[in-house]
N, C-alpha and C positions, 0 to 999 in steps of 0.2 A: 587533559578532555577529548574526548571521541566525537566526530562529527558523524551525524547519518546522512546519507546521500539522499535527499527527496526532490522530486519535482512535482509539477501540477498540484500543489496542496489547495484544496478546496474545503470551506466549512458550508455545510448544508444544515438549513434549519427548515423542515417543512411544518407548515401549521397542524397540517391534518393529516391523516395516515394515507398512504399511496400505495401502489401496487408494488413499488420498489422500496419505499421506506414508511417507517411508522413514524409518528410525531415526534421530534426530538432533534437535538444537536449531534451531528457527525462531523467527522474530519476524514478526509480522502486523500492519498497521497500516492504517488509511484516512489517504490524504494529501489534504489539503483544499486546494482550487485559492483560497485567500486569503492576503491579505498579500504576501509576497515571489513567490508564485506564482499570484497573479492573472492574471497575463499570458497563461497557458495557458490560460484558460477560454473566452477570445472565439475563437481559431482553432480549437479543439475544435468549439464551437457552430457555426461556419461550415460546418465539415468534416462536421457531420451534419445539415445542412440549415438552419441559421438558428433563429430564433423562441425562443430561450432553452431549447434542447434538449441542450445540451452538458453535460457531466458535471460536478458540483460536486466531485468528488474521483476516487481511485483507490484501489483496494485493493491492497495491496503483500505479498510474502513474500520473506524472505529467509533461504536457509539458513545457519545460524552455525557447524556442525560436528556429527561425530560424536560426538565423545569427551565425557565429563562431567570437569570438573577438581575 
């Protein structure tokens, strides 16, 4: 079993549409490029000019659905 390194996990459910989110459940998290994802850091660093300027992770958002169970 592999573990995905996540930080700052948030579940968001706006009741109404907003400027940023439409109505529905979302999960947000920071995916760290550590452990099994450490291989991603080097190509991103090279893409962004080298010298350790590559990102340490990525902020992701996933829409899970509009209905509440």
